[in-house]
N, CA, C and O atoms as a Tripos MOL2 file, in Angstrom:
@<TRIPOS>MOLECULE
protein
  264   263    66     0     0
PROTEIN
NO_CHARGES

@<TRIPOS>ATOM
      1 N          -5.1800   16.4340   34.4510 N.3       1 MET1
      2 CA         -5.1950   15.8580   32.4330 C.3       1 MET1
      3 C          -6.7300   16.6280   32.9950 C.2       1 MET1
      4 O          -7.2850   16.3970   34.0700 O.2       1 MET1
      5 N          -7.0170   17.2240   32.3280 N.am      2 SER2
      6 CA         -8.4460   18.0410   32.1830 C.3       2 SER2
      7 C          -9.5320   17.5140   31.6840 C.2       2 SER2
      8 O          -9.4160   16.8770   30.6370 O.2       2 SER2
      9 N         -10.8690   17.6520   32.3200 N.am      3 LYS3
     10 CA        -12.0410   16.6700   31.4250 C.3       3 LYS3
     11 C         -11.8590   15.6720   30.0880 C.2       3 LYS3
     12 O         -11.6520   14.5080   29.7480 O.2       3 LYS3
     13 N         -12.2050   17.6620   29.3670 N.am      4 PRO4
     14 CA        -11.8770   17.4640   27.7180 C.3       4 PRO4
     15 C         -10.8420   16.4420   26.9090 C.2       4 PRO4
     16 O         -10.8290   15.7590   25.8850 O.2       4 PRO4
     17 N          -9.9910   16.7780   28.0220 N.am      5 VAL5
     18 CA         -8.5840   16.0530   27.0020 C.3       5 VAL5
     19 C          -8.4140   14.0380   27.6420 C.2       5 VAL5
     20 O          -7.6760   13.1540   27.2060 O.2       5 VAL5
     21 N          -9.5800   13.9920   28.9200 N.am      6 LYS6
     22 CA         -9.6840   12.6600   29.5100 C.3       6 LYS6
     23 C         -10.8810   12.1010   27.9970 C.2       6 LYS6
     24 O         -10.8660   11.1770   27.1830 O.2       6 LYS6
     25 N         -11.5860   13.0170   28.2200 N.am      7 ALA7
     26 CA        -13.0290   12.3830   26.9860 C.3       7 ALA7
     27 C         -12.1670   11.9410   25.9560 C.2       7 ALA7
     28 O         -11.8880   10.7600   25.7540 O.2       7 ALA7
     29 N         -11.7240   12.9700   25.2640 N.am      8 MET8
     30 CA        -10.9720   12.7640   24.1650 C.3       8 MET8
     31 C         -10.4210   11.4440   24.1210 C.2       8 MET8
     32 O         -10.6730   10.6560   23.2090 O.2       8 MET8
     33 N          -9.4800   11.1240   25.3410 N.am      9 LEU9
     34 CA         -8.6320    9.7580   25.0930 C.3       9 LEU9
     35 C          -9.4470    8.1420   25.5270 C.2       9 LEU9
     36 O          -9.1480    6.9530   25.4200 O.2       9 LEU9
     37 N         -10.6260    8.9500   26.0620 N.am     10 ARG10
     38 CA        -11.8560    8.0640   26.3420 C.3      10 ARG10
     39 C         -12.0600    7.7050   24.5520 C.2      10 ARG10
     40 O         -11.7610    6.5950   24.1100 O.2      10 ARG10
     41 N         -12.4920    8.5900   23.8430 N.am     11 LYS11
     42 CA        -13.3050    8.1570   22.8530 C.3      11 LYS11
     43 C         -12.5490    7.5010   21.5190 C.2      11 LYS11
     44 O         -13.0740    6.8290   20.6310 O.2      11 LYS11
     45 N         -10.7830    8.0100   21.6870 N.am     12 GLU12
     46 CA        -10.0640    7.6480   20.9100 C.3      12 GLU12
     47 C          -9.6670    6.0130   21.4080 C.2      12 GLU12
     48 O          -9.2650    5.1260   20.6550 O.2      12 GLU12
     49 N          -9.9190    5.8930   22.9940 N.am     13 LEU13
     50 CA         -9.7160    4.1840   23.0120 C.3      13 LEU13
     51 C         -11.0000    3.3660   22.5730 C.2      13 LEU13
     52 O         -11.0340    2.4700   21.7300 O.2      13 LEU13
     53 N         -11.8720    3.7820   23.2000 N.am     14 ILE14
     54 CA        -13.3070    2.9560   21.9210 C.3      14 ILE14
     55 C         -13.2910    3.0240   20.9550 C.2      14 ILE14
     56 O         -13.8860    2.0970   20.4060 O.2      14 ILE14
     57 N         -12.6610    4.0720   20.0120 N.am     15 ARG15
     58 CA        -12.6270    3.3620   18.2460 C.3      15 ARG15
     59 C         -11.8190    2.3510   17.7810 C.2      15 ARG15
     60 O         -11.9160    1.3950   17.0110 O.2      15 ARG15
     61 N         -10.4930    3.1670   18.9160 N.am     16 ARG16
     62 CA         -9.4640    2.0180   18.5090 C.3      16 ARG16
     63 C          -9.9980    0.2900   18.8960 C.2      16 ARG16
     64 O          -9.6710   -0.5680   18.0770 O.2      16 ARG16
     65 N         -10.6210   -0.0460   19.8600 N.am     17 LEU17
     66 CA        -11.2750   -0.7610   20.5160 C.3      17 LEU17
     67 C         -12.4470   -1.9180   19.9650 C.2      17 LEU17
     68 O         -12.8310   -3.0300   20.3270 O.2      17 LEU17
     69 N         -12.9610   -0.3330   18.1760 N.am     18 GLU18
     70 CA        -13.8660   -1.3210   17.6160 C.3      18 GLU18
     71 C         -13.3330   -2.5200   17.0930 C.2      18 GLU18
     72 O         -12.2230   -2.5710   16.5630 O.2      18 GLU18
     73 N         -14.2650   -3.7090   17.2570 N.am     19 GLY19
     74 CA        -13.6720   -4.4230   15.5400 C.3      19 GLY19
     75 C         -12.8810   -5.6150   16.6690 C.2      19 GLY19
     76 O         -12.6860   -6.7480   16.2280 O.2      19 GLY19
     77 N         -12.4530   -5.2800   18.1160 N.am     20 VAL20
     78 CA        -11.5240   -5.4910   18.5330 C.3      20 VAL20
     79 C         -12.1570   -7.1520   19.1750 C.2      20 VAL20
     80 O         -13.3370   -7.1520   19.5240 O.2      20 VAL20
     81 N         -11.4930   -8.2710   19.2850 N.am     21 ASP21
     82 CA        -12.5820   -9.6970   19.6990 C.3      21 ASP21
     83 C         -11.7690  -10.1840   21.3610 C.2      21 ASP21
     84 O         -12.2720  -10.7850   22.3100 O.2      21 ASP21
     85 N         -10.1710   -9.5580   21.1590 N.am     22 SER22
     86 CA         -9.6570   -9.8360   22.5870 C.3      22 SER22
     87 C          -8.7540   -9.0020   22.8320 C.2      22 SER22
     88 O          -8.1770   -8.1920   22.1070 O.2      22 SER22
     89 N          -8.6470   -9.2970   24.1180 N.am     23 LEU23
     90 CA         -7.8770   -7.8270   25.1610 C.3      23 LEU23
     91 C          -7.2780   -8.5140   25.8840 C.2      23 LEU23
     92 O          -7.9270   -9.4570   26.3370 O.2      23 LEU23
     93 N          -5.8500   -8.3950   26.3200 N.am     24 VAL24
     94 CA         -5.1660   -8.5470   27.4580 C.3      24 VAL24
     95 C          -4.7500   -7.7950   28.0010 C.2      24 VAL24
     96 O          -3.8690   -7.0780   27.5270 O.2      24 VAL24
     97 N          -5.3670   -7.6110   29.6000 N.am     25 VAL25
     98 CA         -4.6560   -6.0290   30.4370 C.3      25 VAL25
     99 C          -3.6410   -6.8800   31.2520 C.2      25 VAL25
    100 O          -3.8910   -8.0000   31.6970 O.2      25 VAL25
    101 N          -2.3120   -6.1280   31.4110 N.am     26 LEU26
    102 CA         -1.2970   -7.0380   32.1660 C.3      26 LEU26
    103 C          -0.6270   -5.3920   32.5960 C.2      26 LEU26
    104 O          -0.9440   -4.2710   32.2000 O.2      26 LEU26
    105 N           0.4540   -5.8760   33.6080 N.am     27 SER27
    106 CA          1.3500   -4.7510   34.2300 C.3      27 SER27
    107 C           2.5550   -4.7370   33.5130 C.2      27 SER27
    108 O           3.1090   -5.7720   33.1450 O.2      27 SER27
    109 N           3.0330   -3.4860   33.2740 N.am     28 LEU28
    110 CA          4.5560   -3.2700   32.9380 C.3      28 LEU28
    111 C           5.4870   -2.5350   33.8590 C.2      28 LEU28
    112 O           6.5630   -2.0450   33.5150 O.2      28 LEU28
    113 N           4.9420   -2.5040   35.1250 N.am     29 ALA29
    114 CA          5.6790   -2.4530   36.1000 C.3      29 ALA29
    115 C           7.3270   -3.2270   36.3640 C.2      29 ALA29
    116 O           7.4910   -4.4340   36.5390 O.2      29 ALA29
    117 N           8.1510   -2.4450   36.3420 N.am     30 GLY30
    118 CA          9.4500   -3.0160   36.5610 C.3      30 GLY30
    119 C          10.5640   -3.4770   35.5380 C.2      30 GLY30
    120 O          11.6940   -3.9660   35.5600 O.2      30 GLY30
    121 N           9.3120   -2.9120   34.3370 N.am     31 VAL31
    122 CA         10.3510   -3.3150   32.9100 C.3      31 VAL31
    123 C          10.8020   -2.3720   32.7820 C.2      31 VAL31
    124 O          10.3720   -1.3870   33.3810 O.2      31 VAL31
    125 N          11.7040   -2.3230   32.0600 N.am     32 ASP32
    126 CA         12.7710   -0.9800   31.4890 C.3      32 ASP32
    127 C          12.6300   -0.8020   30.4060 C.2      32 ASP32
    128 O          11.8860   -1.4850   29.7020 O.2      32 ASP32
    129 N          13.4420    0.3420   29.9350 N.am     33 GLY33
    130 CA         12.5210    0.6970   28.2020 C.3      33 GLY33
    131 C          13.0750   -0.5890   27.6260 C.2      33 GLY33
    132 O          12.2590   -1.4610   27.3270 O.2      33 GLY33
    133 N          14.5950   -0.8500   27.4020 N.am     34 PRO34
    134 CA         14.7210   -1.5840   26.2180 C.3      34 PRO34
    135 C          14.0030   -2.1510   26.3740 C.2      34 PRO34
    136 O          13.0390   -1.6540   25.7910 O.2      34 PRO34
    137 N          13.6360   -3.3190   27.0070 N.am     35 ALA35
    138 CA         13.1480   -4.4230   26.9740 C.3      35 ALA35
    139 C          11.6320   -4.5660   26.7340 C.2      35 ALA35
    140 O          11.1790   -5.6050   26.2540 O.2      35 ALA35
    141 N          10.6570   -3.2650   27.1490 N.am     36 THR36
    142 CA          9.4500   -2.4250   26.8490 C.3      36 THR36
    143 C           9.4760   -2.3540   25.1020 C.2      36 THR36
    144 O           8.4420   -2.6260   24.4930 O.2      36 THR36
    145 N          10.7470   -1.9640   24.3500 N.am     37 ASN37
    146 CA         10.8490   -1.6400   23.5430 C.3      37 ASN37
    147 C          10.7560   -3.3810   22.1910 C.2      37 ASN37
    148 O          10.1350   -3.6600   21.1650 O.2      37 ASN37
    149 N          11.4620   -3.8490   22.8040 N.am     38 GLN38
    150 CA         12.0500   -5.3500   22.6740 C.3      38 GLN38
    151 C          10.4730   -6.1250   22.5670 C.2      38 GLN38
    152 O          10.4000   -7.0000   21.7040 O.2      38 GLN38
    153 N           9.4610   -5.9060   23.2310 N.am     39 LEU39
    154 CA          8.0120   -7.0070   23.6940 C.3      39 LEU39
    155 C           7.6640   -5.7630   22.3720 C.2      39 LEU39
    156 O           7.1990   -6.3410   21.3890 O.2      39 LEU39
    157 N           7.7570   -4.6500   22.2210 N.am     40 ARG40
    158 CA          6.7180   -3.7440   21.5890 C.3      40 ARG40
    159 C           6.9230   -4.8780   20.1270 C.2      40 ARG40
    160 O           6.2010   -5.7400   19.6260 O.2      40 ARG40
    161 N           8.8200   -4.1240   19.6850 N.am     41 ARG41
    162 CA          8.6880   -4.5620   18.3840 C.3      41 ARG41
    163 C           8.5580   -6.4640   18.2280 C.2      41 ARG41
    164 O           8.4520   -7.0230   17.1360 O.2      41 ARG41
    165 N           8.5920   -7.0730   19.3390 N.am     42 SER42
    166 CA          7.8920   -8.5950   18.4750 C.3      42 SER42
    167 C           6.6850   -8.4610   18.5030 C.2      42 SER42
    168 O           6.2690   -9.4330   17.8730 O.2      42 SER42
    169 N           5.8600   -7.8870   18.8240 N.am     43 LEU43
    170 CA          4.3640   -7.8690   18.6770 C.3      43 LEU43
    171 C           3.8490   -7.5170   17.7980 C.2      43 LEU43
    172 O           2.9900   -8.0990   17.1360 O.2      43 LEU43
    173 N           4.3710   -6.3450   17.6350 N.am     44 ARG44
    174 CA          4.1960   -5.8180   16.5510 C.3      44 ARG44
    175 C           4.3330   -6.4120   14.8570 C.2      44 ARG44
    176 O           3.6020   -6.1560   13.9000 O.2      44 ARG44
    177 N           5.7540   -7.4260   14.9450 N.am     45 ARG45
    178 CA          5.7390   -8.2350   13.7070 C.3      45 ARG45
    179 C           4.3010   -9.4290   14.1080 C.2      45 ARG45
    180 O           3.9430  -10.3600   13.3850 O.2      45 ARG45
    181 N           3.9830   -9.2220   14.8090 N.am     46 GLN46
    182 CA          2.7600  -10.2460   14.8790 C.3      46 GLN46
    183 C           1.2640   -9.6510   14.9160 C.2      46 GLN46
    184 O           0.3420  -10.2490   15.4710 O.2      46 GLN46
    185 N           1.1100   -8.3310   14.2250 N.am     47 ASN47
    186 CA          0.6050   -6.9880   14.3690 C.3      47 ASN47
    187 C          -0.7980   -7.6390   15.1210 C.2      47 ASN47
    188 O          -1.9160   -8.0400   14.7970 O.2      47 ASN47
    189 N           0.1990   -7.4290   16.5780 N.am     48 ILE48
    190 CA         -0.6590   -7.0850   17.8530 C.3      48 ILE48
    191 C          -0.0870   -5.3630   17.8530 C.2      48 ILE48
    192 O           0.7050   -4.8480   17.0640 O.2      48 ILE48
    193 N          -0.7360   -4.7860   18.9210 N.am     49 LEU49
    194 CA         -0.4850   -3.7310   19.2010 C.3      49 LEU49
    195 C          -0.6380   -3.7910   20.7010 C.2      49 LEU49
    196 O          -1.5290   -4.3530   21.3380 O.2      49 LEU49
    197 N           0.3140   -3.1630   21.1090 N.am     50 LEU50
    198 CA          0.4370   -2.6690   22.9660 C.3      50 LEU50
    199 C           0.4290   -1.0090   23.2730 C.2      50 LEU50
    200 O           1.3030   -0.2040   22.9480 O.2      50 LEU50
    201 N          -1.0650   -0.6970   24.1370 N.am     51 ALA51
    202 CA         -0.7490    0.4480   24.0590 C.3      51 ALA51
    203 C          -1.0880    0.2300   25.6410 C.2      51 ALA51
    204 O          -1.7660   -0.6300   26.2040 O.2      51 ALA51
    205 N          -0.1990    1.5790   26.2370 N.am     52 VAL52
    206 CA         -0.5820    1.9900   27.8030 C.3      52 VAL52
    207 C          -1.2330    3.1810   28.0150 C.2      52 VAL52
    208 O          -1.0020    4.2610   27.4700 O.2      52 VAL52
    209 N          -2.2960    2.8390   29.0770 N.am     53 VAL53
    210 CA         -3.5370    3.6430   28.7830 C.3      53 VAL53
    211 C          -3.7540    3.1900   30.4990 C.2      53 VAL53
    212 O          -3.6020    2.0830   31.0150 O.2      53 VAL53
    213 N          -4.0890    4.2590   31.0120 N.am     54 LYS54
    214 CA         -4.6980    4.6060   32.1740 C.3      54 LYS54
    215 C          -5.3740    4.0090   32.8070 C.2      54 LYS54
    216 O          -6.5150    4.3230   32.4680 O.2      54 LYS54
    217 N          -5.4110    3.1840   33.6860 N.am     55 ASN55
    218 CA         -6.6350    2.2500   34.8700 C.3      55 ASN55
    219 C          -7.7010    3.2400   34.3430 C.2      55 ASN55
    220 O          -8.0430    3.0200   33.1810 O.2      55 ASN55
    221 N          -8.3290    4.3470   34.9960 N.am     56 ALA56
    222 CA         -9.5060    4.7650   34.8980 C.3      56 ALA56
    223 C          -9.6380    5.0670   33.9750 C.2      56 ALA56
    224 O         -10.8640    5.1740   33.9500 O.2      56 ALA56
    225 N          -9.0340    5.5510   32.2910 N.am     57 ILE57
    226 CA         -9.7920    5.5460   31.3600 C.3      57 ILE57
    227 C         -10.1900    4.3550   30.7330 C.2      57 ILE57
    228 O         -11.2890    4.3280   30.1790 O.2      57 ILE57
    229 N          -9.3240    3.1750   30.7360 N.am     58 ALA58
    230 CA         -9.8940    2.0940   30.2210 C.3      58 ALA58
    231 C         -10.7790    1.6780   30.8910 C.2      58 ALA58
    232 O         -11.4540    0.8010   30.3510 O.2      58 ALA58
    233 N         -11.2230    2.1470   32.5020 N.am     59 ARG59
    234 CA        -12.8100    1.7240   32.9810 C.3      59 ARG59
    235 C         -13.1130    1.9020   32.2530 C.2      59 ARG59
    236 O         -13.4020    1.0240   31.4410 O.2      59 ARG59
    237 N         -13.2970    3.4940   31.9730 N.am     60 GLN60
    238 CA        -14.4190    4.1830   31.5530 C.3      60 GLN60
    239 C         -14.6300    3.7180   29.7980 C.2      60 GLN60
    240 O         -15.7470    3.6840   29.2820 O.2      60 GLN60
    241 N         -13.5480    3.4360   29.1570 N.am     61 ALA61
    242 CA        -13.9700    2.7490   27.5090 C.3      61 ALA61
    243 C         -14.7630    1.9250   27.5200 C.2      61 ALA61
    244 O         -15.8560    2.0000   26.9600 O.2      61 ALA61
    245 N         -14.2190    0.7100   28.3570 N.am     62 LEU62
    246 CA        -14.7410   -0.0540   28.5720 C.3      62 LEU62
    247 C         -16.0420   -0.2390   28.6980 C.2      62 LEU62
    248 O         -16.7020   -0.8050   27.8270 O.2      62 LEU62
    249 N         -16.5610    0.2400   29.8420 N.am     63 LYS63
    250 CA        -17.9870    0.8840   30.5080 C.3      63 LYS63
    251 C         -18.9620    1.0430   29.1370 C.2      63 LYS63
    252 O         -19.9400    0.3790   28.7930 O.2      63 LYS63
    253 N         -18.1990    2.3620   28.4000 N.am     64 GLU64
    254 CA        -19.1400    3.1040   27.4330 C.3      64 GLU64
    255 C         -19.2130    1.8880   26.1410 C.2      64 GLU64
    256 O         -20.1780    1.5180   25.4720 O.2      64 GLU64
    257 N         -18.2160    1.5910   26.1240 N.am     65 GLU65
    258 CA        -18.4620    0.4700   24.6010 C.3      65 GLU65
    259 C         -19.0960   -0.9410   24.2360 C.2      65 GLU65
    260 O         -19.3150   -1.5490   23.1880 O.2      65 GLU65
    261 N         -19.3040   -1.1980   25.7130 N.am     66 ARG66
    262 CA        -20.9770   -2.3690   25.5740 C.3      66 ARG66
    263 C         -21.6990   -1.5330   24.7950 C.2      66 ARG66
    264 O         -22.8360   -1.8460   24.4420 O.2      66 ARG66
@<TRIPOS>BOND
     1     1     2 1
     2     2     3 1
     3     3     4 2
     4     3     5 am
     5     5     6 1
     6     6     7 1
     7     7     8 2
     8     7     9 am
     9     9    10 1
    10    10    11 1
    11    11    12 2
    12    11    13 am
    13    13    14 1
    14    14    15 1
    15    15    16 2
    16    15    17 am
    17    17    18 1
    18    18    19 1
    19    19    20 2
    20    19    21 am
    21    21    22 1
    22    22    23 1
    23    23    24 2
    24    23    25 am
    25    25    26 1
    26    26    27 1
    27    27    28 2
    28    27    29 am
    29    29    30 1
    30    30    31 1
    31    31    32 2
    32    31    33 am
    33    33    34 1
    34    34    35 1
    35    35    36 2
    36    35    37 am
    37    37    38 1
    38    38    39 1
    39    39    40 2
    40    39    41 am
    41    41    42 1
    42    42    43 1
    43    43    44 2
    44    43    45 am
    45    45    46 1
    46    46    47 1
    47    47    48 2
    48    47    49 am
    49    49    50 1
    50    50    51 1
    51    51    52 2
    52    51    53 am
    53    53    54 1
    54    54    55 1
    55    55    56 2
    56    55    57 am
    57    57    58 1
    58    58    59 1
    59    59    60 2
    60    59    61 am
    61    61    62 1
    62    62    63 1
    63    63    64 2
    64    63    65 am
    65    65    66 1
    66    66    67 1
    67    67    68 2
    68    67    69 am
    69    69    70 1
    70    70    71 1
    71    71    72 2
    72    71    73 am
    73    73    74 1
    74    74    75 1
    75    75    76 2
    76    75    77 am
    77    77    78 1
    78    78    79 1
    79    79    80 2
    80    79    81 am
    81    81    82 1
    82    82    83 1
    83    83    84 2
    84    83    85 am
    85    85    86 1
    86    86    87 1
    87    87    88 2
    88    87    89 am
    89    89    90 1
    90    90    91 1
    91    91    92 2
    92    91    93 am
    93    93    94 1
    94    94    95 1
    95    95    96 2
    96    95    97 am
    97    97    98 1
    98    98    99 1
    99    99   100 2
   100    99   101 am
   101   101   102 1
   102   102   103 1
   103   103   104 2
   104   103   105 am
   105   105   106 1
   106   106   107 1
   107   107   108 2
   108   107   109 am
   109   109   110 1
   110   110   111 1
   111   111   112 2
   112   111   113 am
   113   113   114 1
   114   114   115 1
   115   115   116 2
   116   115   117 am
   117   117   118 1
   118   118   119 1
   119   119   120 2
   120   119   121 am
   121   121   122 1
   122   122   123 1
   123   123   124 2
   124   123   125 am
   125   125   126 1
   126   126   127 1
   127   127   128 2
   128   127   129 am
   129   129   130 1
   130   130   131 1
   131   131   132 2
   132   131   133 am
   133   133   134 1
   134   134   135 1
   135   135   136 2
   136   135   137 am
   137   137   138 1
   138   138   139 1
   139   139   140 2
   140   139   141 am
   141   141   142 1
   142   142   143 1
   143   143   144 2
   144   143   145 am
   145   145   146 1
   146   146   147 1
   147   147   148 2
   148   147   149 am
   149   149   150 1
   150   150   151 1
   151   151   152 2
   152   151   153 am
   153   153   154 1
   154   154   155 1
   155   155   156 2
   156   155   157 am
   157   157   158 1
   158   158   159 1
   159   159   160 2
   160   159   161 am
   161   161   162 1
   162   162   163 1
   163   163   164 2
   164   163   165 am
   165   165   166 1
   166   166   167 1
   167   167   168 2
   168   167   169 am
   169   169   170 1
   170   170   171 1
   171   171   172 2
   172   171   173 am
   173   173   174 1
   174   174   175 1
   175   175   176 2
   176   175   177 am
   177   177   178 1
   178   178   179 1
   179   179   180 2
   180   179   181 am
   181   181   182 1
   182   182   183 1
   183   183   184 2
   184   183   185 am
   185   185   186 1
   186   186   187 1
   187   187   188 2
   188   187   189 am
   189   189   190 1
   190   190   191 1
   191   191   192 2
   192   191   193 am
   193   193   194 1
   194   194   195 1
   195   195   196 2
   196   195   197 am
   197   197   198 1
   198   198   199 1
   199   199   200 2
   200   199   201 am
   201   201   202 1
   202   202   203 1
   203   203   204 2
   204   203   205 am
   205   205   206 1
   206   206   207 1
   207   207   208 2
   208   207   209 am
   209   209   210 1
   210   210   211 1
   211   211   212 2
   212   211   213 am
   213   213   214 1
   214   214   215 1
   215   215   216 2
   216   215   217 am
   217   217   218 1
   218   218   219 1
   219   219   220 2
   220   219   221 am
   221   221   222 1
   222   222   223 1
   223   223   224 2
   224   223   225 am
   225   225   226 1
   226   226   227 1
   227   227   228 2
   228   227   229 am
   229   229   230 1
   230   230   231 1
   231   231   232 2
   232   231   233 am
   233   233   234 1
   234   234   235 1
   235   235   236 2
   236   235   237 am
   237   237   238 1
   238   238   239 1
   239   239   240 2
   240   239   241 am
   241   241   242 1
   242   242   243 1
   243   243   244 2
   244   243   245 am
   245   245   246 1
   246   246   247 1
   247   247   248 2
   248   247   249 am
   249   249   250 1
   250   250   251 1
   251   251   252 2
   252   251   253 am
   253   253   254 1
   254   254   255 1
   255   255   256 2
   256   255   257 am
   257   257   258 1
   258   258   259 1
   259   259   260 2
   260   259   261 am
   261   261   262 1
   262   262   263 1
   263   263   264 2
@<TRIPOS>SUBSTRUCTURE
     1 MET1         2 RESIDUE 1 A MET
     2 SER2         6 RESIDUE 1 A SER
     3 LYS3        10 RESIDUE 1 A LYS
     4 PRO4        14 RESIDUE 1 A PRO
     5 VAL5        18 RESIDUE 1 A VAL
     6 LYS6        22 RESIDUE 1 A LYS
     7 ALA7        26 RESIDUE 1 A ALA
     8 MET8        30 RESIDUE 1 A MET
     9 LEU9        34 RESIDUE 1 A LEU
    10 ARG10       38 RESIDUE 1 A ARG
    11 LYS11       42 RESIDUE 1 A LYS
    12 GLU12       46 RESIDUE 1 A GLU
    13 LEU13       50 RESIDUE 1 A LEU
    14 ILE14       54 RESIDUE 1 A ILE
    15 ARG15       58 RESIDUE 1 A ARG
    16 ARG16       62 RESIDUE 1 A ARG
    17 LEU17       66 RESIDUE 1 A LEU
    18 GLU18       70 RESIDUE 1 A GLU
    19 GLY19       74 RESIDUE 1 A GLY
    20 VAL20       78 RESIDUE 1 A VAL
    21 ASP21       82 RESIDUE 1 A ASP
    22 SER22       86 RESIDUE 1 A SER
    23 LEU23       90 RESIDUE 1 A LEU
    24 VAL24       94 RESIDUE 1 A VAL
    25 VAL25       98 RESIDUE 1 A VAL
    26 LEU26      102 RESIDUE 1 A LEU
    27 SER27      106 RESIDUE 1 A SER
    28 LEU28      110 RESIDUE 1 A LEU
    29 ALA29      114 RESIDUE 1 A ALA
    30 GLY30      118 RESIDUE 1 A GLY
    31 VAL31      122 RESIDUE 1 A VAL
    32 ASP32      126 RESIDUE 1 A ASP
    33 GLY33      130 RESIDUE 1 A GLY
    34 PRO34      134 RESIDUE 1 A PRO
    35 ALA35      138 RESIDUE 1 A ALA
    36 THR36      142 RESIDUE 1 A THR
    37 ASN37      146 RESIDUE 1 A ASN
    38 GLN38      150 RESIDUE 1 A GLN
    39 LEU39      154 RESIDUE 1 A LEU
    40 ARG40      158 RESIDUE 1 A ARG
    41 ARG41      162 RESIDUE 1 A ARG
    42 SER42      166 RESIDUE 1 A SER
    43 LEU43      170 RESIDUE 1 A LEU
    44 ARG44      174 RESIDUE 1 A ARG
    45 ARG45      178 RESIDUE 1 A ARG
    46 GLN46      182 RESIDUE 1 A GLN
    47 ASN47      186 RESIDUE 1 A ASN
    48 ILE48      190 RESIDUE 1 A ILE
    49 LEU49      194 RESIDUE 1 A LEU
    50 LEU50      198 RESIDUE 1 A LEU
    51 ALA51      202 RESIDUE 1 A ALA
    52 VAL52      206 RESIDUE 1 A VAL
    53 VAL53      210 RESIDUE 1 A VAL
    54 LYS54      214 RESIDUE 1 A LYS
    55 ASN55      218 RESIDUE 1 A ASN
    56 ALA56      222 RESIDUE 1 A ALA
    57 ILE57      226 RESIDUE 1 A ILE
    58 ALA58      230 RESIDUE 1 A ALA
    59 ARG59      234 RESIDUE 1 A ARG
    60 GLN60      238 RESIDUE 1 A GLN
    61 ALA61      242 RESIDUE 1 A ALA
    62 LEU62      246 RESIDUE 1 A LEU
    63 LYS63      250 RESIDUE 1 A LYS
    64 GLU64      254 RESIDUE 1 A GLU
    65 GLU65      258 RESIDUE 1 A GLU
    66 ARG66      262 RESIDUE 1 A ARG
């Protein structure tokens, strides 16, 4: 992934995190597609967003956001 693309993703993540007061980090390793869709659907009903983000980009975005 090129640096400009990473920068764009980082800026978008920072924008999405504006005003967020809670954040949960978890691993979906080993969870199959249908189970992930069911989880997303269940969370969406509660107005909770599930976003999959690369660790490095999330780390950089959280550093910048402070």
